[in-house]
N, C-alpha and C positions, 0 to 999 in steps of 0.2 A: 147921582147921575146929573152930569150938566144938561142945563137946557137944550144947547146945541144939538147934544146927543138923544135926550128925551125926544125933541122933533124930529129927527131923523128916524127914529125906531118907531115913532108914532106914524110918521109917512110911509114907513116900510109896511106897518101893519095894516094900514089901510089899502097898499097896493095889493097885498094878498087878499084882504075882506073882499076886494074887486073881484079876485078870481075864484071867490067859494071858499075860502078858508076861514078858519075862526068863525064858523058859523055860530058858536055859542058864547062868543065875545071872547075878549084876551086880556087879562090881568095884568098889566105893564108892571104895576108896582109890587106885584105879587113876585113876577118874573125877576124883576130887579132885586128885591129885598133877600128871596129865597135862594135864587139862582146865580147870579152874576156879580152883585156889588158893583164895584166902579169896573169891572171886565167890559162893560159896555162903551164906556168912554175910554178905552185902551183901543178896542177895536176900531171905531170911528178914528180916533186920531192915527191908526194906523192905516185907514181905508181899506180894511177888510170886510168890504160890504158882502161877500158871499159867506164869510164866515156867520156874520150877523143873521142872513137868510136863515142858515142853516138852524141857528138856535133858535129862531122864532119860530120857524116850521117846526121844528121838532116838539113844540108845545102844542101843536093840533093832532091829536092822537086819531082824528076821525078821518085826516086825509095823509097822513104821514104812518111810517111802520119803519123803525129802523130795520136795516138788511142784515139777513143773516148770511151773508155769501161766503162767508170764512169760517163757517161752523164746523169744527174739528171733531173727528171720531171721540166719543168720550160715552161713559154709561149714561151721560143725559143727553146723547143725541137725539133719541126717538122724541122727546118732551120738547127740546129745543124746533125739531121740524113740525111738530105740530103749532108751537108757539106761531113761528114763520107763518104758516098755513092761516092760521085762525089771526094773526095780526092783518095780512093782505084781506080777509074777509071782512074784518073791523072797518076798515078804511075804502071797502067797495062801493059804497051808496047801494049796496044789494045787488050788483051787478056778479059779484062772485060770494056764492052760498056754499061751501062744501058740507058733506054730512060723512059719516060712517069714516073715520079715520082710521087707518091702521099702519104698524108699523113693525117690520120684521128683519131680522139680520138673516141675511144670505150665508155669510161666512161669519164666524165670530170675530167681531169688533172690528170688520173690514167693509164689506160690502152689503148694503142693505135695500128694502124696497120702503117706499112710502107710498099708501093708496087713498084714495077718497072717493066719494060719489060726488056728482055735480049734474044737474040737468039731465036725469036719467041715464048717465054714463058711469062707469068704473075707470077710474084715471090711476095708472100707476106708473111709478118713477122708479128707476132702479139707479143708484149710487154708482159711481166708479170708485176709483182710489181717493181722488180727492176731498170727497165727503162735502162736496158743495151743494147746498140746496137750491142756490140761485146762481145764475140766471137759467141754469137747465130747467127747474122744475118751474120757473116764472115764465119760461119760454112754452110750456104747456099751457098754463094758466092762460096765458094772453091770447093764445088759439081759442081756448074756450069762449072767451068774452069778447072775440073779433067784431061782431056785430051791434055791441053795445055803444060805441062812440067813446069808448074808454079803453086806457089800456094802463097797465102798473108799468110804470117806467122807474129804473133804478138811477138816480139822478145823485150827484155831485157837484157840490159849490165851493172854493177855495180850499181846495185838496181835505174837505172834511170828510168823515165817514159816510159812506153810502146811505142814502133811504130810498125805500120804496114807495113812490107817490102814484095815485090813481091820478090822471089826467087826461085830458083831450088832446089830440093832436096841436089844435091852436095853442092850448094852453101851454103846453111844453115848448113850441114854437118863441112865443112869448117870452117865457123862462128862458131860453137859449138866447134870444137875440136882445132881450132889455135887461139880464140880470147875470148874463156870462155863465150860465149854467151848462152843466154835460149831463145829457140824459142818456142812457142807455135803454132802447126797446129790445125785449129779448121775445119774438114770436116765431109759431111755426107757419 
């Protein structure tokens, strides 16, 4: 990694650390060696700052979760939905802690329901034929955590795959303004 690239990456990491990301630290050398090699240099040379943000933030599994907005009907769909909900719970800083997951096919390999309990309420989501878990289920979840100051945003930068990130409105506004992100809030 070039020195100028390393400096830019270190500055980006500090930017995100100041927003509460990477609370357990960030091993830049491991990321460089194991994941990216000289890819960082090419990103910087092309000016793809949003792509760099995305790569860096995908390493913070306490604040970001890959989005399953396009889960397609398959034999593994039930587990994929459970993984998606568990991923949101894992990055929620305790504001979303669902229990008693259930998944049921309504019609054979077509329409299904996913349900869970949260804060004394039983939540059920019924799919349509698109088989999308998010933003429709995310819409319900954000309604449940409305009073916490946090929301799950589905964010995208530099046309990279969307990630679900737990943010305050101020954090979201900062990322949109300063890093040119697109953040979608689904809420009921």
